[in-house]
N, C-alpha and C positions, 0 to 999 in steps of 0.2 A: 443606445447604452442603458437607458432606463429599463427597457424590456429585458436586457441581458442580466441586469442586477436583480430583477424580479425572479429570474430563474435560480438565483442563489438559494431561495427557500422553496421554490416549486419542485425542483429536482429531488431534494431530500424528502419532501412531503410525499411525492408520488412513490418513491422507493420505500418509504415507511409503510404506505398502504399495502404494497406488495409483501413486505415483511409481516404485517398483521395477518394477511391472508395465509401466509406460510405458517404462522403460529397456529391458526385454526386447523389447518391440514395436519400439522404435526401433533396436535392434541389428539386427533382421531387415531393417529398411529402410535400414540404414547411414546413419543421421542423427547424425553426430558432434556437431554443435552442439546438437541436441535432447537427446542423452544427457548432455552437460555441463550443460545447463539443469536437467535432472532431478536430477542430483547436487547442484547448488547449492541447489535447492529442498529436498531432503532435509535438508541442513545447516541452512538458514535456518528451516525449520519448527520446529526445536527451540530456536531462539534465545530466543524470549519465555519459554518454560518454564524453560530453564536459567538465564536471568538472574534470574528470580523465585526459583528454587530455591536458587541458589548465590551470590547477591550480595545486598547490602543493599537493592537496588532491587526493590520488589515491584509488579509490573505487575498491575493488576486482571484478574480472570478474563475479564470481558467484553472488555477490550482485547486480551487474549491470543487469544481466539477470533477477533476481527475481524482481527487482524494475521496469524494463521495462514491464515485463509481468503483474505486479500488476497495473501499470498505464493503460495498454491496457484493462485489464479486468474491471477496475473501471470506467475510464473516457470514453473510446470509447464504449465498450459494455454496461456498466452500465448506463451512462448518455446519450451518443450519440444515441445508439440503444435502449435505455429504458429497458434494462434487469432488472433494479431495479423494474420496474413495471410488466414486463412480466414473470420473473422467481422469484417465491416466496422466494427462499432461497438465492438469489444472494447477497443481502445486508448482511445477516448473515454470509455467507461464506467469503465474502471479509473482513469484520471487524474481524472475527476470525483469518483469515489468516494473516491480517496485524499485529495482536497482536503477532503472532509467528515470522513474518518477522522482526519487529522492535526489538524483543528480540535478534534476530540474529545480527541485526545492533549493539546492545549494546556490543556483544562479539567483533565485529570488532573494535568498539571504544576503548575497553580495550586493544586489540592487538596493535592498532595504537599508543596508549599512552604508550605502553610497561608496562602496569600495570598487576600485577598478584595477585588480591585480593583472599580472602578465597572463598571456595565454596559457602557458604551462602551469602556472600557479592556480589559475581558475579550474583547469581540468583536474589537477591533483586534489584540490579542495572538494570538487564535486564527487570524485571517486572515493575520497576518504570519508566524506559525510555519509554517502550512500552505504559504504561498507560498515561504518559504525552503526547506522540504523539497523542494518541486517544482523549485526552481532548482538545488539540490544534485544532485538526480537527473539533471537535464539535463546538468550538468557531468560526472557519472559516465558517462552515455551517450556524450558527446562524447569523453571520455578513452578509453573502451573502443574506440570506432570509430577513434580515432587510433592505438591500439597494436595491436589485434588485426586481422590481415589479413582482409579481406572481411566484417568486422563491419558491421552495418547497423542498429544500435539506434535511430539518429535518422532512419531511413527516408529518407536522402538519396540512395539508389539504388533502382532497381527490383529485383524479385526476381532478375533476371538480371544484377545488379551493374552496371547502366548508370546513371551519376550523373545526377541531375536538374540542370537549369540554372536559375540565377537564383532567383526567389522559391520555386520548387518545392522547392528544397533546404532551405528554412527552414520549409516547411509543417508538418511533423510536430512540430518543436520548439515553434513558436508555438501550435499546436493543443493540445499537452500542457500548456503553461503556462496557457493560457486556460481549459482544462477544469479544471485544478487550482484556479484562482482561482474559477471558477464554483461548484465544489464547496464551497469555503470560504464563499462568499457564501450559498449555500443553507443551510449550517449557521447562519450569522449571522442569516438571516431566521427560521429555525426557533427559534433562541434567543430572538429578540425576540418572536415570536408566543407562545411559551411563557411568557415573562416578563409580557407585558401582558394576555394573554387566558386564561392558565391558571394564573396566580399562581406560575409557575416550578415547578410540580409535577414535570414531567419532569426538569428540570435538577437540582432538589433530589434526586430519586431517583438520578440518575446520580452526583452528587457524593457521596451517601451510599454508593453502591456502590463508588466509587473510593477512599473513605476506609477501607474495611474491609480 
């Protein structure tokens, strides 16, 4: 357990070193936006650990790992190294995965609050929380695109900054929200399958891990 706890800072440290290497590479390529994304990633990679270390909120080690990996995949690889443009499925993958991840966060919230709602209430809460996070993220993307010149987080323009027309401008936003919802539904199905066919063994193990 002690070695596992040490990984709470080792993982973000290693990923930060990779981000620093990315910054030097992007400086050579004069990619200002990518450099900024790498700096943001370096800061955010430490947030789960610092919250757990210095506040009363204790994020489980498992969730810390998942959150840190998600930040690395989304901000460093996605925005910094432009995987969102180079890898066609990257955005779909991350938003679907985030729907699943934040459904898992919902279970942690219930465990932390020592709440034990019914099966249906638990699933509805998980899907609702995940969907809300997805909505807030889209508001964030819209705000950044409105404030920062040439920002294209919602992919309403081509890479050459030519705006899409009509439904094309809404495509990325709707795709993101749908993928997020699908991810939460996948979690709900997995939760139900574990409950009815596996006597909740996986969920019980997760809840025990979250309560430590």
